[in-house]
Phi, psi and omega in degrees: 000000186299312184295312177298325178295319178298319180296316180296327181294335179297324181289336181263007187299320183298314181292325178293321178295318178297321178296317181301319183292345180259001184294141178280136176264119180279148172288157179295129179301144181275121180297335183267004180291165184268171178292353182298331177239053186297333181295338180244336185206081180298148184294143178268358180296121185295133175282150180297141180303139180277135180253034182293128179295339175246088185297152180292157180231133175237151168259128181241140179227118172222153188232009177211173187295319181293321177297325178294318179298317178295323180295321180299317181288327177295315179296321177300319179291322179293325182288349173291333176261323181236085183301331183256024180306132177262130183231132175217164179141217184251127182202229181205190185297323182291321176293323178296319178295336179277358177108001179281142173277105185266116180283323180209128184281064182298327183294342180267356184277324184054052178285136182214131174089163185298317183296318180296318180295317180300319180294335183257012183305315178303321178297314182294321176299321177296322179295318179297318179296318179296318180299314181296320179294320181295320178299323182282316187271329183222072187302124179275171175281332179198158174244129179244117179256129185245108177053216171047060189292333182304315177271318189294334179292329176289319177296323180299315181299317181295314181294320180296320178295329180278354179078020179268132178302135182237127176242123179260106180269120188074073181303144185292154183276060182295332179300340183265328192220337185210068185297334181294338181286355179298337179298327175290316187281349171297338183284345180291142175288329178220127168251115182258114185260153186244351178247145192292343180262356187286323181302317179298318181297312181297320179295322177297335182254022170083016180240131177281135183219157179232127178276123183243358183093166184276133181291349179303322183297335179282339193249350189302308182291322178299318179302311183298318182296331184271358186269169181290169177292159180292161177301154178298141180093007179296121182252188184299326185252009177145183183277155175228133178292152180304324184274004187224042181275090178236178179298336181296339184299325181251020180284123181302339181277353178289129178252119179266125182248131179273137173249106185240087190279357184114166186263339184264155183302318182294320178297319180296317178297322183283325191258319192297314180303318179293323180292325178291323175294320177295322179298320179296316179295320180295317181291331175298326180269332183230083185300338182283353182278137174231164191231144176223142179239097175275145182203150185247337187272114181291337183294336181253009184301313183298319182291321177299314180298322180296316180292319179296324181295331181269001183275155178270000183245143177278125179231128175283123179263128183239078179291144180081356179239147173206293184291336176291331183280323191307315183296344183266000183274148174274324177196172183203144164272131188226131172292144181303140180142197181299330181303330179299317178287325179297318178296313180297324180297335179268010178074033181245121178293126182258156168238120186276138178221137175206097180283140176227114187282330183282145179296317180297314180298321179294320180294317181296323181297335180262336189240355186260312184295138182266042178225150182287338179222162179267319185290134181297328178297320179291323178296322178291321183283337185076018177196171184277079179289321175252116180305138184252123177243106187233156169095202183276159173053057175302138183268110177302324181295317180291322177298317180294319182297312182295323179291318181300323180295341182260006175276323181207166171093187187295326179297318178297311182299317181294319180298314181295323178295319179293319179298319180299320178296325184275351188311315181299333185284344182219353185231004178277137181287163173124353184297316181297321179295317179293319179297317179298321180297326177286319184291323180304331181296342181256002182256150182291000000 
């Protein structure tokens, strides 16, 4: 029924858009608040560690790298109360190294799009079967689902039928693309939302939810500490390529611009060539501008190097680095996603880009989503704080123009001031702690 439901949703887009614009934005819950208002702000006071000879067991399911990072911090927070907490389920290499029993490393697959999912259907069916058997043979105390709604909504239904408490950490963004799926997520015992307007949306659609803040704030410094060293030649004002070590490298007037094309191979193919053309136009007008491309995924390293080698512009490539680079940027082109908020959290004005080569995909990106903007920063701001370049035939000239306006002048100043106001909504720490406080209520 997915395709007919999607088609019907197009006819309701106007009313859904009107509803979105009326959603209430909740304030960030206070970590120091008392248990008296636990439904909105669970207490951060650590509970004494449990010395139960039979420690609680949870099944956790996450399916991508960002979900795995959030899961690691959540488990760390839970272990402050349950040092011997047993965790099993679907994750990745990092969760396995942390002591989780990983049945299938879904977080390491980075599946994206209909074709990728279709190719992995046997794997996903196997995961659903394994999950159902585990619930029957080794009943856990709770199931924690982290983001990844495509698979997790099926797991939620199975766990709810089995009577196992289900907590959905990072509730799916159904308000943007699939409101009918809320019927599945109503079955969760806890929906933990990360954006300030989501609790209101879920409540309007019959699902109880708790706003806990964005998990990004818990991870920014941790991410940077765990990354590789900066490229050789990194100076006070930014990186310098080995072949370009001149006095300009440490010139205060040098403006370093980030090229962040996305983490997946498809995103890189769609975004990077257009961004390099935009970089060339920008440097023609602003010779003091230099470019760096930080990236973390080794699986796409060869393709990035290949595209950069064919470019007419010099770009410093920083493999293994990302969050270490961000604070040194003057501005950045950023693929839509969490990276947009990560860049903004570092005080860097972003320009959003998301190329879609197919005609159908480009049309859907403009006419399907029931939100006025794609970027989460813009949704939080209630206006287009980061210019959005979406669809087919991205314009290098427009990309260069929008980026140039954010290097200096009133647009830059206004953008940074707006980002500072929004900072608590996406960059304040405490989300994992609040989520753990909710989950502990379902453990013995």
